[in-house]
N, C-alpha and C positions, 0 to 999 in steps of 0.2 A: 834693638832685640827687645822686640814685645814690648816697649817703653821702659826697658830697661838699658843700661848699660855693660859691654861686657868687656872685657880684660884680655886683650891677647898677649903672649909672650912667645915668641919666635912659631908664630904664628896656630899655636895652639889656645884654647880658650881655657880660663886657668881664673876668671873670676866672674861673677856678676852681681852689679850693684842694684839693688832693687828699694825702692821707697815708691809704695804707692796705695792707697784709700783701700781695694777691695785688699780683702786678704792681710790683713797690717802684723798678722802673727808673722808671715815670710817676711818681712821688710829685712832689709839689712843687706849684708855681702854673702852671696854663695861660693861656695868653695868648690871644685872641681876636683874631687877624689876617688877614688875606690875604693870599696866598701870593707876588704881587708885593712884598710888603714884609718878604721874610724876608730877604735879602742886607743888606739896610742893618741891619733888627733886629739879625741876626748880629756884625755890627761893634761894634754896642754893647755884646750879650749875647753874648759866646763862647761860653756854655754851653751855648745854647739847643739845642734837639735837636726832632725832631717826637714825637709821643705813638707809642711803640709797640706796644699793644692796639687803636689803630686800624688795624692792620697795614701793609705795605710802603708806601712811597711816602713821600712829602710831604704831610702832612694843614696845613687852615687853623691848626689849634690846634696850638699851640705849647708846651713845658715848658722853663722856669724848673726841673731839678730840683733837688730838698732839697737831695742832697750835693754840691754844688756849692760852692768855696770858696768863694766870690763871690755865695753865693741872696741875702743878706739885702739886701745894697748894690744885686743886678739887682731884687729885687723894689721895692725903694725907686724905684730909676728909674722903673722900669713904672708905677707908682702915680705919679709925677710927671709921667711920659708923658699917665696916662691923663687925670689932672686940668687939666691945659693943650689939653684937646682934640687931643691930637696923631693926625694921619693915618693915622702906621703902627700906631697902637695902639687 
């Protein structure tokens, strides 16, 4: 997927893994979610942010940045939520 790796569960894209030289700010794990879940997810993932390369404003896709101090822990939590079929993720 455009030089990234997409992760699907039951035929639904749930994550994109990105590590590129261009737009390094957007490297990390992208979460496929809806904007109505952003506030509650931000409490779980304080480092979560919108993807800059999509332009100004908030996108449904959110980024767990690779350079965050809690990156690995956040990604594991997101994966656990996906496996539990959490509606926020």
